[in-house]
C-alpha positions in Angstrom: 13.9 -28.9 -10.6 13.1 -25.0 -10.2 11.1 -24.5 -7.4 8.8 -22.6 -8.9 6.2 -22.4 -11.9 5.5 -20.2 -15.0 2.1 -20.2 -13.4 3.2 -18.3 -10.4 4.2 -15.2 -12.6 1.2 -13.5 -13.7 -1.0 -10.6 -13.8 -4.7 -10.2 -13.0 -7.3 -12.9 -14.4 -3.7 -15.2 -15.3 -2.4 -12.5 -17.8 0.8 -13.2 -19.4 2.6 -9.6 -18.4 5.8 -10.4 -19.7 7.3 -8.2 -22.3 6.8 -9.6 -26.0 9.7 -11.7 -27.5 8.7 -9.4 -30.9 9.5 -6.2 -28.9 12.6 -7.7 -27.3 13.8 -8.7 -30.7 13.3 -5.3 -32.5 14.9 -3.1 -29.7 18.0 -5.4 -29.7 17.9 -5.5 -33.5 17.9 -1.5 -33.5 20.3 -1.2 -31.1 22.7 -3.4 -32.9 22.2 -1.2 -36.0 22.7 2.1 -34.1 26.0 0.7 -32.7 27.5 -0.3 -36.0 26.3 3.5 -37.3 28.3 5.2 -34.2 31.4 2.4 -34.9 31.0 0.8 -31.6 31.9 -2.7 -31.6 29.2 -3.7 -29.0 27.3 -2.4 -25.9 27.6 -4.0 -22.6 24.4 -2.9 -20.5 24.2 -3.3 -16.7 21.3 -0.9 -15.5 18.5 -2.5 -14.5 15.7 -0.3 -16.4 17.5 -1.0 -19.4 17.7 -4.7 -18.8 14.1 -4.7 -18.7 14.2 -3.1 -22.2 16.1 -5.1 -23.8 15.7 -8.7 -22.0 12.8 -8.6 -20.5 13.8 -8.2 -17.0 15.9 -7.1 -14.7 18.0 -10.2 -13.1 21.6 -9.4 -12.1 24.1 -9.3 -14.6 25.2 -7.9 -18.1 23.7 -8.0 -21.9 25.7 -8.0 -24.6 24.8 -6.4 -28.1 26.9 -6.8 -30.6 26.9 -4.1 -33.1 25.1 -5.1 -36.4 28.6 -5.6 -38.6 30.4 -6.9 -35.5 31.9 -10.7 -36.3 29.9 -11.2 -32.8 26.5 -10.4 -34.3 24.1 -13.3 -35.8 24.2 -11.4 -39.1 27.8 -12.4 -39.4 27.4 -15.4 -38.2 28.1 -14.5 -34.4 26.2 -15.6 -31.2 24.3 -12.3 -31.3 22.9 -10.9 -28.1 23.8 -12.9 -24.9 22.7 -12.0 -21.3 25.3 -12.9 -18.6 23.3 -13.3 -15.5 24.6 -13.8 -12.2 21.2 -14.5 -10.5 18.2 -15.3 -11.0 19.3 -17.5 -14.5 16.2 -19.7 -14.5 14.1 -16.4 -14.2 16.2 -14.3 -16.5 15.6 -17.3 -19.3 11.5 -17.2 -18.7 11.4 -13.5 -18.5 13.2 -13.2 -22.0 10.8 -15.6 -23.6 11.9 -19.1 -22.4 12.7 -21.1 -25.3 11.2 -18.2 -27.7 13.4 -16.0 -26.4 15.9 -14.0 -29.1 18.6 -13.9 -26.9 20.7 -15.9 -25.4 21.1 -16.5 -21.4 24.6 -17.5 -19.7 25.9 -17.9 -16.4 27.7 -14.8 -15.9 31.4 -15.7 -16.4 34.6 -15.0 -14.0 35.0 -11.1 -13.8 38.8 -11.6 -14.7 37.7 -14.2 -17.7 34.8 -11.7 -19.3 37.4 -9.9 -21.8 38.3 -13.7 -22.8 34.9 -15.1 -22.7 33.8 -11.6 -25.1 36.7 -12.4 -27.8 35.6 -15.6 -27.7 32.6 -14.6 -29.1 34.3 -12.3 -31.7 34.0 -9.0 -29.8 37.6 -7.6 -31.0 36.7 -4.2 -29.3 36.0 -3.3 -26.1 32.4 -2.8 -25.7 30.9 0.5 -24.5 29.7 0.7 -21.4 26.6 3.2 -19.9 28.9 6.0 -18.2 25.9 8.0 -17.5 23.6 4.9 -15.8 26.0 2.9 -13.5 27.9 4.2 -10.3 31.5 5.4 -10.7 33.0 2.7 -9.0 31.4 0.0 -10.4 32.2 0.9 -14.1 35.9 1.3 -13.2 35.9 -2.4 -12.3 34.5 -3.4 -15.9 36.9 -0.7 -17.7 39.9 -2.2 -15.8 38.4 -6.2 -16.6 38.0 -5.0 -20.5 41.7 -3.4 -20.9 42.9 -5.9 -23.0 40.1 -4.9 -25.5 41.2 -1.5 -25.7 39.6 1.7 -24.8 36.0 1.3 -23.3 33.6 4.4 -24.9 29.9 5.6 -23.4 26.8 4.3 -25.1 24.3 6.0 -22.8 23.2 8.5 -25.3 22.4 5.7 -28.0 20.2 4.0 -25.6 18.5 7.2 -24.5 18.1 8.3 -28.2 16.7 4.9 -28.8 13.8 4.7 -26.1 12.8 8.0 -27.0 10.1 6.5 -29.9 7.8 4.2 -27.9 6.6 1.6 -30.0 2.7 0.4 -30.5 2.9 -1.9 -27.4 4.6 0.4 -25.4 2.0 3.3 -26.2 -0.7 0.5 -25.2 1.1 0.2 -21.8 1.0 3.8 -20.9 -2.8 3.8 -22.0 -3.4 1.2 -20.0 -1.8 3.1 -17.0 -3.9 6.0 -17.4 -7.0 4.6 -17.7 -6.0 3.4 -13.7 -4.5 6.9 -13.1 -8.3 7.9 -13.6 -9.1 5.7 -10.7 -6.5 6.8 -8.9 -8.2 10.6 -9.2 -11.1 9.3 -8.2 -10.0 7.9 -5.1 -8.9 11.3 -4.2 -12.2 13.2 -5.2 -13.7 10.5 -3.0 -11.1 11.1 -0.2 -11.1 15.1 -0.1 -12.6 16.6 2.7 -11.8 19.3 5.4 -9.6 18.8 7.9 -7.9 15.7 6.0 -3.8 15.5 5.9 -2.6 15.3 2.4 -1.2 12.2 3.6 -4.7 10.8 3.7 -5.5 11.7 -0.2 -1.9 10.2 -0.8 -3.0 7.0 0.5 -6.3 6.6 -1.3 -4.6 6.8 -4.7 -1.6 4.5 -3.9 -4.0 1.7 -2.9 -5.7 2.0 -6.1 -2.3 2.5 -8.1 -1.0 -0.8 -5.4 -4.2 -3.1 -6.2 -3.5 -2.9 -10.1 0.1 -3.7 -9.7 2.0 -0.9 -9.3 5.7 -2.4 -8.3 6.8 0.2 -6.2 9.1 2.5 -7.5 9.1 5.2 -10.3 12.4 5.2 -11.9 14.8 8.0 -12.6 17.7 9.1 -14.4 19.0 12.0 -12.5 20.8 11.7 -9.2 19.5 11.4 -6.7 16.8 9.0 -8.3 14.3 9.6 -5.9 10.3 10.5 -6.6 6.9 10.6 -4.8 4.3 8.7 -6.9 1.8 11.1 -5.4 2.5 14.7 -5.1 -0.5 16.4 -3.3 -0.2 19.7 -1.6 -2.9 21.8 -0.3 -2.7 26.1 0.8 0.5 27.1 1.6 2.4 24.0 1.4 2.0 24.5 -2.3 4.6 27.2 -1.9 7.0 25.4 -0.1 10.2 24.3 -2.3 12.1 21.4 -1.8 15.5 19.5 -3.1 13.5 18.2 -6.4 14.0 20.1 -9.5 10.2 20.6 -9.7 7.8 23.2 -9.5 6.0 21.8 -6.6 8.0 21.2 -3.1 5.9 20.5 0.0 6.9 19.7 3.3 7.1 16.1 3.0 6.4 14.1 6.3 9.8 14.5 7.4 13.1 15.8 6.3 14.2 12.4 5.1 11.7 12.7 2.6 11.6 16.2 1.8 8.9 16.7 -1.1 5.7 16.0 -1.6 2.9 15.2 0.6 2.8 16.0 4.6 0.5 16.4 7.3 -0.8 19.5 6.4 -4.7 19.8 6.5 -7.2 20.6 4.0 -9.0 23.7 4.3 -11.5 25.4 2.4 -11.3 27.8 -0.3 -7.5 27.1 -0.8 -6.2 25.3 -4.1 -5.1 21.4 -3.8 -2.9 20.3 -6.1 -2.6 16.8 -7.4 0.1 15.0 -9.2 -0.3 11.7 -9.6 2.2 9.4 -11.2 1.4 5.5 -12.3 3.4 2.9 -13.5 1.8 0.3 -15.5 4.5 -2.7 -16.3 7.3 -0.3 -16.0 5.6 2.4 -17.9 5.0 6.1 -16.7 2.2 8.4 -16.8 2.1 11.6 -14.9 -0.7 14.3 -14.6 -2.2 17.3 -12.5 -5.5 18.3 -11.5 -6.8 20.8 -9.0 -9.3 20.2 -6.4 -11.1 22.2 -3.7 -13.2 22.1 -0.8 -15.8 25.0 -1.7 -15.1 27.9 -4.4 -11.6 29.3 -5.4 -11.6 33.4 -5.8 -11.3 34.4 -9.4 -7.6 35.2 -9.1 -7.2 31.6 -8.9 -9.6 30.7 -11.6 -7.6 33.0 -13.8 -4.1 31.6 -13.1 -5.7 28.2 -13.6 -6.9 29.2 -16.9 -3.9 31.0 -18.0 -1.8 27.8 -17.4 -4.1 26.0 -19.9 -3.6 28.6 -22.4 0.3 28.1 -21.8 0.1 24.1 -21.9 -2.0 24.6 -25.1 0.6 26.8 -26.4 3.6 24.0 -25.5 1.4 21.3 -26.8 1.0 23.2 -30.2 4.4 24.0 -30.6 5.4 20.2 -30.1 2.8 18.9 -32.6 3.7 21.1 -35.3 7.2 19.7 -35.1 8.8 22.7 -33.7 11.9 22.3 -31.2 11.3 21.5 -27.3 13.4 24.3 -27.2 11.1 26.8 -28.9 8.4 25.2 -26.6 10.0 26.4 -23.9 10.4 29.8 -25.1 7.1 30.1 -26.2 5.4 28.7 -23.2 7.4 30.7 -20.6 7.3 33.9 -22.8 3.4 33.7 -22.7 3.6 32.8 -19.0 5.8 36.0 -18.5 3.5 38.5 -20.5 0.7 37.1 -18.4 2.5 38.8 -15.0 3.6 35.1 -14.0 7.6 35.8 -14.3 8.3 35.0 -10.6 6.2 32.6 -10.2 6.3 30.0 -13.1 7.5 26.2 -11.9 8.3 28.1 -8.6 9.3 31.4 -7.1 12.1 32.9 -7.5 15.0 31.9 -6.6 13.7 28.0 -6.5 12.2 28.0 -10.0 12.4 24.9 -12.3 13.2 25.8 -15.6 11.2 23.3 -17.9 7.7 22.9 -19.1 7.7 19.5 -20.0 9.8 16.1 -19.8 9.4 12.9 -21.6 8.4 9.6 -19.8 8.3 6.1 -20.4 10.1 3.7 -18.3 11.6 6.5 -16.2 9.9 9.9 -15.2 12.7 12.2 -16.3 13.8 11.0 -20.1 14.5 13.0 -22.8 13.8 15.5 -24.7 12.7 18.1 -22.3 10.7 21.4 -23.0 13.4 23.3 -22.0 16.0 25.8 -23.3 19.1 23.9 -24.9 16.8 20.9 -26.2 17.3 22.1 -29.6 15.2 18.9 -31.7 11.6 18.3 -31.8 9.7 15.7 -30.0 10.2 12.7 -32.7 6.6 10.7 -33.5 6.3 8.2 -30.9 7.7 10.3 -28.3 6.0 10.6 -24.8 5.9 14.0 -22.7 4.3 15.2 -19.5 3.7 18.8 -20.1 3.1 20.7 -16.6 2.7 24.1 -16.5 2.4 25.8 -13.0 2.5 28.5 -11.2 3.5 28.6 -7.3 2.9 31.4 -4.7 3.6 31.6 -1.1 -0.5 30.7 -0.1 -0.3 27.9 -2.6 0.2 26.4 -6.2 -1.7 25.9 -9.2 -1.3 24.4 -12.7 -2.6 21.2 -15.1 -0.3 18.4 -16.5 -0.9 15.6 -18.9 0.9 13.1 -20.8 0.8 13.4 -24.7 2.5 11.2 -27.3 3.4 13.0 -30.9 2.0 11.6 -33.7 1.8 12.3 -37.7 -1.3 14.2 -36.8 -0.1 16.4 -33.9 -0.2 15.8 -29.9 -2.7 13.4 -28.7 -3.5 13.3 -25.0 -3.0 9.7 -23.0 -3.7 10.9 -19.9 -7.5 11.7 -18.7 -8.3 11.6 -22.0 -11.5 13.5 -22.9 -11.2 15.2 -19.6 -11.1 19.0 -19.5 -12.3 19.1 -15.7 -9.0 21.1 -14.7 -10.9 22.1 -10.9 -13.0 19.4 -9.3 -15.0 21.4 -6.5 -15.6 18.7 -3.4 
């Protein structure tokens, strides 16, 4: 008998926080169709974020999803998607929906027998792996054992493209996340005072986030896969670059955590940039607002007003269905025409070359408002748009998370709130 009960796994007030089985079924079905269209026999998914997306949890294992035209698919009389689990198999079954799960849950076979196990299910050719998501040595181990089934391909981009379009349920998770994020900003506002450290403000925001169910990790695709949930920088600290590919660096508390907030103390009449991420049931929202103790001078006010205009330009371009690269071109050229060419998204030579990034289960999803992304944001795509300026004596800008709809762009974060600067 299991040492735990399903009653042990619930959100606040006993809510069932599992991914609905209808979501899992729809996602697996869509992937199987996409694999068939790409002439790929099957995908073997091992990235924890994608295991959560397709199987409802991130237990240690590998999820086999046959293509719709594979003899292993349900449509062709096969068993369909199967989650091979090392541990915990009982929890994997629960997280995938229990008796209502649309996928099979089985014990992971011996690695040396994996190819034979897949063949017995009707897999005739080697399944593709996520070369862009899992470590090279781990990936090579699976390539080696799958060799009897032929050459192993890569399904990374197929999965990334599918995840660009958020379902109504996913969007509801992000809207719930935005409500909690507003409470985080409120906590920061209540904590801002002369002499407080940046980290004290971060602690206030993170207490709210944790209390409402934040799981402790902001997932990212890009190596080194690290990001602070709250980046709060004040005065000159806002002009310090870091390893992170973003406009705002910050001192960080120490060199091993060399980005974001540190021990700088808040001073009067200086810009305080507050960039907060919240993750609700896996789903990211990202927003930035400015704070100050006392009045900022007119130069800072003008810079903030200009970044609002740049943001509006990017939002309008994406809302019309134009390419993300076109949104970058229009937004960056507008900023340059305002005289900010050397300060947009960082100072020379440490400038980032984007004005927005897609979000979902990860903070840095595709597409990006940057050169080279010559395709539009799809309906249901979610983008954090964040034009910012960086100077030696501080940084300023705004950020909101938006969803593309049939009618254009709809703001998800801090909805209806146009208080770009909060005086404390």
